[in-house]
KOLTORMAR-16018 format. One record per atom (N, C-alpha, C, CB): residue in one letter; y, x, z. Coordinates in steps of 0.02 Angstrom, whole numbers, padded with zeros to 5 digits, always signed. Glycine has a CB too. Layout:
BEGIN
AYXZ;...
END
This chain:
BEGIN
M-00534-01267+00059;M-00519-01212+00047;M-00436-01199+00048;M-00553-01199-00010;N-00396-01239+00047;N-00332-01217+00059;N-00325-01204+00131;N-00282-01266+00035;V-00358-01235+00186;V-00367-01213+00247;V-00391-01149+00277;V-00397-01250+00264;L-00422-01121+00215;L-00461-01052+00226;L-00403-00999+00216;L-00529-01039+00165;I-00378-01032+00148;I-00324-00984+00119;I-00261-00984+00166;I-00301-01006+00042;L-00259-01020+00214;L-00196-01010+00265;L-00227-00986+00327;L-00152-01081+00280;L-00277-00979+00344;L-00310-00948+00407;L-00286-00869+00378;L-00411-00966+00420;I-00335-00858+00306;I-00311-00777+00288;I-00239-00741+00281;I-00336-00763+00224;F-00207-00812+00264;F-00123-00782+00255;F-00107-00763+00339;F-00052-00859+00219;I-00121-00818+00389;I-00114-00818+00460;I-00147-00726+00492;I-00169-00898+00491;Y-00177-00727+00455;Y-00231-00664+00492;Y-00205-00599+00444;Y-00339-00681+00479;G-00180-00614+00377;G-00133-00549+00349;G-00060-00524+00387;G-00109-00570+00270;I-00022-00587+00402;I+00024-00571+00445;I+00017-00546+00502;I+00054-00610+00453;T-00026-00558+00540;T-00033-00529+00605;T-00063-00474+00609;T-00061-00563+00645;L-00103-00451+00543;L-00119-00378+00549;L-00064-00341+00508;L-00195-00361+00520;G-00025-00371+00472;G+00044-00332+00452;G+00085-00324+00504;G+00086-00365+00399;S+00100-00343+00547;S+00131-00347+00622;S+00106-00259+00651;S+00084-00428+00678;F+00026-00270+00652;F-00002-00217+00673;F+00003-00153+00615;F-00073-00239+00693;F+00000-00151+00570;F+00000-00101+00513;F+00084-00070+00527;F-00016-00145+00425;N+00148-00116+00544;N+00193-00090+00552;N+00210-00043+00614;N+00224-00131+00543;V+00158-00056+00665;V+00145+00006+00718;V+00105+00063+00694;V+00106-00019+00781;V+00061+00059+00660;V+00025+00119+00620;V+00058+00156+00584;V-00023+00103+00578;G+00091+00135+00559;G+00140+00166+00499;G+00209+00194+00531;G+00163+00102+00439;I+00222+00175+00577;I+00274+00206+00611;I+00249+00263+00674;I+00318+00146+00639;R+00193+00255+00693;R+00181+00292+00760;R+00137+00358+00743;R+00139+00241+00816;V+00094+00336+00680;V+00028+00398+00659;V+00078+00439+00650;V-00035+00392+00584;P+00124+00448+00599;P+00159+00514+00577;P+00199+00562+00631;P+00211+00493+00524;L+00198+00511+00681;L+00237+00537+00740;L+00193+00550+00787;L+00289+00492+00767;K+00126+00555+00778;K+00068+00586+00826;K+00080+00540+00885;K+00075+00677+00847;Q+00098+00460+00886;Q+00107+00415+00937;Q+00024+00372+00949;Q+00175+00362+00911;S+00012+00361+01011;S-00043+00307+01026;S-00017+00240+00969;S-00040+00281+01124;I-00060+00202+00939;I-00043+00152+00919;I-00069+00094+00971;I-00062+00150+00853;I-00083+00118+01025;I-00100+00070+01073;I-00047+00054+01139;I-00167+00094+01098;T-00031+00100+01161;T+00016+00108+01207;T+00062+00168+01183;T-00015+00118+01274;P+00118+00151+01219;P+00158+00086+01257;P+00166+00037+01217;P+00228+00098+01285;G+00192-00030+01248;G+00189-00079+01203;G+00256-00088+01150;G+00175-00138+01245;S+00249-00134+01103;S+00298-00127+01069;S+00368-00130+01085;S+00288-00158+01034;T+00435-00087+01081;T+00492-00108+01097;T+00568-00100+01054;T+00492-00081+01154;C+00610-00124+01078;C+00655-00111+01048;C+00681-00037+01019;C+00689-00137+01081;P+00670-00005+00956;P+00710+00063+00946;P+00765+00074+00957;P+00715+00083+00896;S+00806+00018+00952;S+00885+00063+00997;S+00886+00052+01063;S+00969+00033+00976;C+00859-00014+01109;C+00876-00001+01182;C+00826-00002+01226;C+00919-00044+01208;G+00753+00001+01199;G+00700+00027+01211;G+00668-00037+01258;G+00709+00101+01242;H+00705-00096+01254;H+00669-00160+01269;H+00618-00176+01266;H+00681-00198+01246;Q+00581-00193+01315;Q+00501-00222+01313;Q+00491-00276+01260;Q+00478-00259+01389;L+00469-00282+01214;L+00453-00341+01194;L+00416-00378+01228;L+00431-00339+01146;K+00426-00441+01229;K+00388-00491+01256;K+00319-00532+01210;K+00442-00537+01275;A+00286-00568+01220;A+00222-00600+01174;A+00257-00638+01114;A+00168-00661+01223;Y+00316-00693+01158;Y+00351-00747+01097;Y+00387-00693+01060;Y+00413-00818+01126;E+00415-00612+01075;E+00437-00597+01023;E+00424-00549+00976;E+00477-00596+01033;L+00344-00554+00971;L+00292-00519+00927;L+00289-00563+00871;L+00219-00506+00961;L+00287-00639+00866;L+00246-00687+00831;L+00270-00654+00741;L+00275-00785+00856;P+00225-00619+00707;P+00233-00609+00657;P+00290-00650+00607;P+00178-00610+00647;V+00330-00631+00585;V+00385-00662+00554;V+00435-00709+00579;V+00364-00688+00510;M+00395-00759+00605;M+00437-00806+00662;M+00492-00778+00694;M+00395-00827+00720;S+00467-00734+00759;S+00511-00693+00786;S+00574-00668+00758;S+00480-00650+00798;Y+00569-00640+00704;Y+00627-00616+00671;Y+00670-00670+00651;Y+00611-00576+00616;M+00641-00714+00618;M+00686-00783+00587;M+00726-00805+00665;M+00620-00865+00549;L+00693-00810+00716;L+00709-00865+00770;L+00771-00804+00804;L+00624-00896+00833;Q+00764-00744+00811;Q+00810-00696+00841;Q+00868-00681+00783;Q+00768-00627+00865;R+00848-00697+00723;R+00897-00688+00677;R+00909-00613+00660;R+00955-00720+00702;G+00848-00591+00673;G+00858-00516+00653;G+00881-00484+00694;G+00895-00501+00603;K+00891-00496+00760;K+00921-00446+00817;K+00875-00446+00889;K+01004-00472+00837;C+00876-00409+00909;C+00858-00376+00964;C+00878-00424+01025;C+00892-00305+00964;R+00840-00486+01067;R+00869-00519+01119;R+00891-00472+01177;R+00823-00569+01141;G+00879-00408+01188;G+00912-00363+01227;G+00977-00325+01224;G+00876-00327+01231;C+00996-00299+01150;C+01056-00263+01149;C+01087-00290+01076;C+01042-00177+01156;Q+01064-00355+01039;Q+01080-00371+00985;Q+01096-00330+00956;Q+01112-00408+00982;S+01052-00269+00934;S+01060-00236+00879;S+01006-00269+00822;S+01051-00159+00895;R+01034-00243+00751;R+00997-00271+00706;R+00918-00235+00702;R+01039-00266+00641;I+00876-00299+00690;I+00812-00260+00686;I+00783-00261+00607;I+00756-00294+00739;S+00753-00199+00583;S+00755-00179+00523;S+00718-00225+00488;S+00735-00115+00515;P+00738-00261+00426;P+00710-00314+00403;P+00645-00291+00350;P+00768-00357+00371;I+00614-00226+00371;I+00561-00181+00329;I+00498-00228+00385;I+00571-00066+00337;Y+00511-00253+00442;Y+00456-00265+00473;Y+00439-00350+00457;Y+00468-00242+00551;P+00478-00390+00452;P+00454-00456+00441;P+00424-00443+00354;P+00524-00520+00455;T+00464-00422+00314;T+00442-00406+00246;T+00372-00382+00237;T+00486-00358+00220;I+00355-00333+00274;I+00285-00294+00272;I+00221-00346+00305;I+00292-00214+00325;E+00255-00390+00366;E+00203-00441+00371;E+00197-00493+00327;E+00206-00468+00426;L+00247-00512+00304;L+00245-00570+00252;L+00213-00547+00183;L+00322-00599+00239;I+00210-00490+00165;I+00183-00456+00104;I+00112-00456+00115;I+00210-00383+00091;T+00087-00425+00180;T+00027-00430+00187;T-00010-00489+00179;T+00019-00410+00234;G+00027-00543+00221;G-00003-00615+00219;G-00012-00635+00152;G+00041-00667+00253;L+00046-00614+00112;L+00031-00652+00033;L-00028-00624+00000;L+00095-00642-00025;L-00030-00560+00016;L-00091-00515-00025;L-00154-00537+00014;L-00081-00419-00020;F-00167-00550+00066;F-00219-00571+00098;F-00243-00646+00064;F-00198-00573+00173;A-00190-00688+00054;A-00208-00748+00041;A-00216-00750-00039;A-00158-00796+00071;T-00196-00712-00072;T-00201-00712-00160;T-00275-00679-00173;T-00129-00655-00205;A-00297-00632-00119;A-00345-00580-00131;A-00407-00624-00165;A-00366-00538-00057;P-00429-00679-00124;P-00490-00700-00138;P-00477-00763-00203;P-00526-00726-00063;L-00418-00783-00225;L-00394-00809-00273;L-00420-00766-00336;L-00324-00815-00262;L-00398-00707-00342;L-00401-00662-00399;L-00464-00620-00399;L-00341-00617-00400;I-00495-00604-00349;I-00558-00572-00351;I-00610-00623-00333;I-00559-00513-00305;G-00615-00666-00300;G-00666-00717-00288;G-00703-00687-00211;G-00726-00722-00363;W-00744-00749-00202;W-00775-00727-00118;W-00842-00696-00133;W-00791-00802-00056;S-00844-00642-00156;S-00886-00602-00157;S-00874-00528-00102;S-00888-00594-00230;G-00922-00494-00111;G-00923-00416-00072;G-00870-00377-00092;G-00987-00370-00089;E-00844-00388-00152;E-00772-00355-00170;E-00726-00360-00131;E-00742-00375-00225;L-00717-00432-00105;L-00661-00456-00081;L-00651-00404-00020;L-00666-00536-00063;V-00698-00389+00024;V-00688-00335+00091;V-00666-00273+00069;V-00756-00319+00134;V-00669-00233-00009;V-00640-00201-00036;V-00577-00191-00049;V-00660-00204-00063;T-00561-00256-00072;T-00483-00278-00079;T-00437-00286-00009;T-00482-00353-00118;L-00468-00307+00015;L-00427-00316+00094;L-00418-00248+00113;L-00472-00360+00163;T-00472-00212+00109;T-00483-00135+00148;T-00405-00098+00102;T-00590-00082+00120;L-00407-00123+00042;L-00361-00073+00004;L-00298-00094-00003;L-00382-00057-00062;I-00295-00159+00021;I-00208-00192+00028;I-00199-00165+00116;I-00199-00315+00016;S-00248-00162+00144;S-00213-00148+00234;S-00209-00059+00222;S-00290-00179+00327;M-00233-00017+00178;M-00206+00038+00177;M-00149+00051+00151;M-00238+00069+00159;F-00138+00006+00095;F-00065+00025+00070;F-00012+00010+00112;F-00049-00008+00009;M-00026-00043+00147;M+00042-00073+00200;M+00048-00014+00251;M+00022-00159+00252;I+00010+00017+00271;I+00020+00057+00318;I+00056+00133+00282;I-00053+00062+00356;I+00041+00144+00225;I+00065+00194+00198;I+00141+00184+00181;I+00026+00207+00145;I+00146+00114+00146;I+00211+00094+00143;I+00271+00108+00178;I+00207+00046+00148;V+00242+00085+00251;V+00287+00095+00316;V+00301+00166+00328;V+00253+00068+00381;S+00250+00223+00314;S+00260+00280+00332;S+00296+00317+00274;S+00199+00306+00353;D+00299+00290+00210;D+00311+00335+00162;D+00399+00318+00162;D+00262+00322+00085;I+00419+00230+00179;I+00464+00227+00175;I+00504+00266+00240;I+00469+00169+00159;N+00479+00266+00301;N+00499+00290+00360;N+00519+00358+00365;N+00454+00279+00401;Y+00463+00396+00334;Y+00471+00458+00342;Y+00444+00504+00273;Y+00436+00473+00408;M+00444+00478+00219;M+00424+00512+00157;M+00363+00541+00167;M+00472+00562+00133;L+00319+00528+00190;L+00245+00557+00229;L+00193+00520+00217;L+00243+00560+00308;I+00136+00528+00191;I+00071+00505+00186;I+00033+00522+00227;I+00045+00516+00138;P+00012+00505+00294;P-00038+00540+00346;P-00104+00557+00324;P-00049+00497+00406;D-00108+00631+00337;D-00196+00644+00332;D-00247+00595+00378;D-00215+00729+00364;K-00211+00587+00448;K-00281+00543+00479;K-00284+00472+00430;K-00269+00516+00578;I-00220+00445+00410;I-00229+00372+00391;I-00272+00382+00322;I-00149+00326+00380;L-00269+00425+00271;L-00318+00445+00235;L-00387+00463+00249;L-00297+00482+00213;I-00385+00506+00300;I-00474+00510+00316;I-00515+00440+00361;I-00488+00591+00375;W-00465+00407+00391;W-00498+00342+00403;W-00512+00293+00362;W-00471+00313+00439;F-00480+00287+00324;F-00482+00247+00272;F-00537+00273+00223;F-00415+00244+00242;A-00537+00334+00205;A-00607+00372+00157;A-00666+00349+00184;A-00615+00461+00161;G-00674+00359+00253;G-00733+00327+00289;G-00771+00257+00275;G-00713+00321+00350;I-00708+00233+00284;I-00711+00155+00265;I-00741+00142+00203;I-00641+00122+00261;F-00693+00176+00147;F-00723+00164+00090;F-00782+00184+00063;F-00692+00176+00057;L-00805+00231+00090;L-00879+00271+00077;L-00908+00222+00098;L-00903+00342+00113;L-00908+00197+00152;L-00974+00168+00161;L-00962+00091+00127;L-00998+00168+00247;E-00922+00060+00125;E-00913-00006+00068;E-00930-00004+00011;E-00853-00025+00054;R-00909+00067-00029;R-00945+00084-00096;R-01027+00083-00084;R-00919+00163-00124;I-01036+00107-00041;I-01122+00131-00035;I-01136+00056-00051;I-01163+00166+00057;F-01134+00005-00011;F-01160-00053-00008;F-01124-00109-00052;F-01162-00069+00060;I-01070-00092-00093;I-01033-00132-00140;I-00999-00068-00186;I-00975-00189-00100;P-01063-00035-00228;P-01041-00004-00289;P-01007-00032-00351;P-01088+00021-00309;L-00984+00030-00375;L-00968+00025-00439;L-01028+00018-00498;L-00928+00082-00448;N-00999-00007-00550;N-01054-00007-00601;N-01045+00040-00664;N-01061-00079-00625;P-01060+00108-00678;P-01116+00141-00629;P-01088+00179-00573;P-01161+00192-00668;W-01129+00199-00527;W-01107+00203-00448;W-01081+00271-00453;W-01171+00193-00385;W-01095+00309-00524;W-01063+00376-00518;W-00979+00373-00561;W-01123+00437-00558;D-00965+00315-00567;D-00892+00296-00571;D-00832+00327-00527;D-00892+00227-00557;S-00859+00310-00473;S-00820+00319-00409;S-00816+00391-00402;S-00853+00286-00344;L-00856+00432-00411;L-00863+00515-00398;L-00811+00546-00455;L-00956+00549-00413;L-00825+00505-00511;L-00781+00550-00588;L-00709+00513-00578;L-00823+00526-00693;G-00714+00457-00551;G-00632+00428-00527;G-00598+00475-00465;G-00638+00336-00491;A-00639+00492-00419;A-00598+00523-00366;A-00586+00603-00397;A-00642+00521-00285;V-00636+00628-00446;V-00610+00707-00463;V-00557+00699-00506;V-00665+00759-00500;T-00545+00651-00564;T-00494+00625-00617;T-00440+00606-00570;T-00520+00559-00667;G-00426+00582-00522;G-00371+00552-00477;G-00336+00635-00436;G-00417+00482-00409;F-00374+00668-00400;F-00366+00723-00381;F-00350+00779-00434;F-00416+00733-00346;G-00381+00780-00483;G-00362+00834-00517;G-00291+00827-00558;G-00418+00850-00559;L-00280+00762-00580;L-00231+00746-00625;L-00162+00753-00577;L-00246+00669-00659;L-00161+00728-00513;L-00116+00739-00466;L-00096+00810-00457;L-00138+00713-00410;L-00154+00837-00441;L-00147+00905-00422;L-00110+00958-00482;L-00222+00929-00404;I-00114+00952-00549;I-00099+00973-00589;I-00010+00952-00591;I-00150+00955-00638;I-00013+00891-00584;I+00067+00871-00608;I+00105+00888-00535;I+00078+00771-00637;A+00067+00891-00473;A+00090+00933-00412;A+00131+01012-00427;A+00017+00946-00369;L+00076+01028-00457;L+00081+01098-00454;L+00160+01127-00508;L-00004+01128-00485;V+00139+01074-00560;V+00185+01085-00623;V+00264+01076-00600;V+00164+01027-00686;S+00266+01013-00551;S+00325+00969-00537;S+00338+01044-00484;S+00311+00871-00500;N+00319+01082-00455;N+00337+01114-00396;N+00387+01081-00356;N+00359+01175-00410;G+00344+01038-00325;G+00354+00994-00255;G+00381+00928-00279;G+00413+01029-00196;G+00375+00915-00342;G+00402+00850-00368;G+00342+00789-00347;G+00416+00858-00459;M+00290+00806-00330;M+00248+00776-00311;M+00203+00788-00249;M+00225+00774-00356;G+00211+00749-00192;G+00184+00790-00137;G+00102+00776-00128;G+00227+00770-00069;M+00083+00830-00062;M+00002+00824-00071;M-00024+00773-00057;M-00035+00865-00037;G+00022+00728-00011;G-00008+00662+00001;G-00015+00603-00040;G+00018+00641+00045;D+00009+00614-00097;D-00007+00584-00157;D-00057+00608-00187;D+00037+00582-00197;V-00064+00674-00186;V-00119+00708-00225;V-00200+00668-00189;V-00112+00809-00210;K-00201+00671-00123;K-00255+00670-00088;K-00274+00571-00090;K-00234+00713-00004;L-00215+00550-00092;L-00204+00475-00110;L-00247+00453-00160;L-00135+00459-00133;Y-00235+00481-00213;Y-00249+00470-00282;Y-00340+00494-00296;Y-00187+00521-00330;A-00368+00548-00257;A-00428+00573-00256;A-00471+00497-00219;A-00428+00653-00209;L-00440+00491-00164;L-00479+00417-00134;L-00465+00353-00175;L-00450+00396-00053;L-00415+00344-00205;L-00395+00289-00257;L-00451+00299-00308;L-00315+00298-00293;G-00460+00356-00335;G-00509+00351-00393;G-00575+00339-00382;G-00510+00406-00429;F-00595+00366-00306;F-00660+00355-00290;F-00679+00273-00281;F-00673+00396-00226;V-00616+00229-00251;V-00608+00139-00247;V-00622+00125-00312;V-00527+00102-00226;L-00588+00154-00363;L-00562+00114-00428;L-00597+00127-00484;L-00492+00129-00447;G-00621+00185-00486;G-00668+00218-00549;G-00628+00259-00601;G-00705+00157-00594;F-00637+00293-00652;F-00600+00328-00701;F-00557+00296-00730;F-00633+00352-00745;K-00574+00234-00766;K-00521+00214-00807;K-00462+00178-00770;K-00549+00172-00858;L-00486+00150-00727;L-00435+00106-00683;L-00381+00157-00632;L-00487+00050-00626;V-00420+00227-00606;V-00358+00248-00588;V-00333+00292-00634;V-00357+00275-00526;L-00340+00301-00702;L-00300+00316-00746;L-00244+00279-00750;L-00327+00317-00796;L-00256+00224-00764;L-00214+00151-00776;L-00178+00148-00714;L-00262+00076-00786;S-00187+00148-00646;S-00156+00156-00588;S-00105+00200-00597;S-00197+00174-00538;F-00107+00259-00612;F-00076+00311-00610;F-00001+00303-00665;F-00131+00367-00628;F-00038+00279-00717;F+00018+00259-00774;F+00063+00192-00758;F-00023+00243-00849;L+00032+00150-00734;L+00072+00086-00706;L+00120+00121-00640;L+00009+00016-00675;S+00087+00168-00587;S+00140+00180-00547;S+00205+00201-00571;S+00122+00220-00507;T+00184+00265-00609;T+00239+00300-00648;T+00300+00243-00671;T+00202+00337-00717;L+00262+00208-00700;L+00316+00145-00746;L+00336+00096-00711;L+00285+00104-00807;F+00327+00088-00665;F+00358+00047-00596;F+00414+00105-00579;F+00290+00030-00517;G+00414+00143-00547;G+00449+00194-00518;G+00515+00214-00554;G+00405+00249-00512;A+00476+00217-00627;A+00536+00237-00672;A+00578+00197-00679;A+00524+00255-00731;V+00553+00124-00694;V+00603+00078-00703;V+00646+00045-00660;V+00582+00039-00728;I+00600+00042-00593;I+00642+00021-00535;I+00691+00085-00504;I+00590-00007-00476;G+00654+00150-00508;G+00714+00192-00482;G+00768+00209-00531;G+00691+00256-00455;G+00745+00182-00609;G+00820+00178-00653;G+00872+00131-00627;G+00808+00151-00729;I+00852+00065-00617;I+00886+00019-00604;I+00946+00035-00535;I+00833-00033-00596;A+00905+00061-00485;A+00926+00072-00430;A+00991+00134-00441;A+00861+00088-00386;L+00955+00173-00482;L+01020+00236-00490;L+01058+00190-00534;L+00999+00326-00533;L+01063+00147-00562;L+01125+00116-00624;L+01152+00076-00579;L+01100+00069-00702;L+01120+00049-00510;L+01167+00007-00478;L+01204+00032-00401;L+01126-00059-00471;K+01186+00122-00417;K+01205+00153-00363;K+01181+00163-00303;K+01244+00137-00353;I+01123+00120-00294;I+01088+00113-00215;I+01059+00182-00213;I+01019+00045-00204;V+01029+00215-00240;V+01012+00288-00236;V+01060+00330-00278;V+00939+00301-00261;T+01073+00396-00265;T+01100+00454-00300;T+01047+00483-00349;T+01123+00508-00248;R+01056+00530-00385;R+01012+00550-00431;R+00970+00617-00392;R+01054+00567-00504;K+00997+00637-00340;K+00947+00687-00311;K+00926+00648-00248;K+00980+00766-00294;Q+00939+00601-00232;Q+00905+00566-00182;Q+00816+00559-00187;Q+00941+00494-00185;P+00787+00576-00139;P+00722+00558-00157;P+00686+00500-00141;P+00689+00598-00139;I+00633+00457-00178;I+00624+00398-00161;I+00552+00390-00156;I+00657+00356-00203;P+00526+00368-00097;P+00461+00365-00076;P+00418+00316-00143;P+00462+00328+00008;F+00356+00365-00159;F+00325+00358-00218;F+00280+00296-00205;F+00288+00423-00239;G+00252+00296-00134;G+00194+00253-00104;G+00205+00177-00130;G+00194+00257-00016;P+00269+00152-00112;P+00268+00064-00155;P+00253+00051-00223;P+00339+00026-00158;F+00265+00114-00245;F+00256+00098-00325;F+00168+00112-00340;F+00313+00162-00379;I+00143+00167-00301;I+00069+00167-00298;I+00041+00112-00285;I+00045+00208-00256;A+00060+00076-00239;A+00024+00004-00218;A+00025-00029-00262;A+00048-00038-00166;A+00094-00054-00291;A+00110-00088-00348;A+00061-00076-00413;A+00180-00070-00362;G+00072-00008-00425;G+00021-00001-00490;G-00050-00007-00485;G+00025+00062-00521;T-00086+00016-00412;T-00145+00023-00424;T-00170-00062-00408;T-00175+00087-00379;L-00130-00092-00363;L-00167-00166-00377;L-00147-00189-00445;L-00145-00228-00322;T-00091-00196-00476;T-00090-00213-00549;T-00162-00202-00576;T-00035-00166-00590;A-00182-00135-00579;A-00247-00103-00617;A-00297-00124-00592;A-00256-00033-00617;Y-00303-00134-00515;Y-00366-00151-00493;Y-00385-00228-00499;Y-00370-00128-00423;Y-00333-00274-00520;Y-00345-00338-00515;Y-00340-00372-00595;Y-00292-00368-00460;W-00300-00336-00639;W-00291-00359-00714;W-00298-00299-00757;W-00217-00395-00729;G-00344-00235-00730;G-00354-00169-00785;G-00392-00186-00839;G-00392-00106-00756;S-00441-00227-00826;S-00495-00218-00887;S-00458-00263-00951;S-00584-00254-00862;D-00425-00321-00912;D-00397-00343-00970;D-00327-00313-00996;D-00393-00411-00961;I-00320-00267-00959;I-00239-00232-01002;I-00275-00174-01050;I-00163-00180-00930;I-00317-00156-01010;I-00357-00090-01066;I-00383-00150-01140;I-00462-00038-01010;S-00406-00200-01126;S-00439-00232-01169;S-00394-00240-01240;S-00460-00295-01136;W-00328-00260-01196;W-00273-00296-01239;W-00244-00232-01281;W-00206-00339-01188;Y-00238-00167-01249;Y-00210-00112-01270;Y-00250-00087-01328;Y-00204-00065-01218;F-00319-00078-01318;F-00366-00072-01379;F-00359-00120-01430;F-00434-00074-01361;Q-00353-00170-01418;Q-00344-00237-01479;Q-00279-00211-01522;Q-00323-00329-01438;F-00240-00216-01476;F-00172-00186-01510;F-00160-00126-01549;F-00130-00176-01464;L-00222-00080-01523;L-00225-00011-01574;L-00248-00025-01648;L-00281+00045-01545;N-00308-00063-01643;N-00348-00068-01685;N-00305-00104-01742;N-00409-00098-01658;Q-00264-00177-01719;Q-00216-00206-01765;Q-00154-00165-01792;Q-00191-00263-01733;G-00146-00105-01748;G-00101-00071-01790;G-00113-00026-01823;G-00060-00054-01768;F-00182-00004-01828;F-00206+00041-01881;F-00251+00004-01932;F-00245+00098-01850;
END
């Protein structure tokens, strides 16, 4: 079991390296295959030993071998988080068909996080691509009842669309489309919980960043990472959170 988890971790950090490329290039409408990875500062073509997930960054002390410019820590962070999320997924979900959905969900989020952090954008191409994958997965691994996916998609889209219209641009259409897809994957109850938790995480962390003067009051903050955190929390522990909440209400009244 430990060996298998280790292999999944290695698989995850390797895919995390690829997700970095996808998240950076797709918004710019560039090929994710060619050219090979280069230093964004000097254009140095990276060798195979410079592309080892996480390890290359550590061995090079976060600097390009060509020009010695600093390499963004986002790259190894995404690789490491992807590996950790992949490795913990079977421990939380179990070795079932739903694990395939879980790994797909994690993959989508990592790409979205990279894109959102770099460009404040969630590309339609990424959402369309994963929509096709999730559609196939939910045909063979449906929610119970199956129509919960449809209700969740309508709820996720409708709720975020209303907020986007009311906020007059405070919520991007990329988030609206993303929540329609998340509703299809999670279902009605969990997509509502996902939005609540994402907003809560965003408010708390954004407030802390504001107090520490990491960001200014008018500075936009990418919402993608908070959506990922809120959704995965709801996905893994949503049923327990909802049960606890209703028990709390019953005790209160």
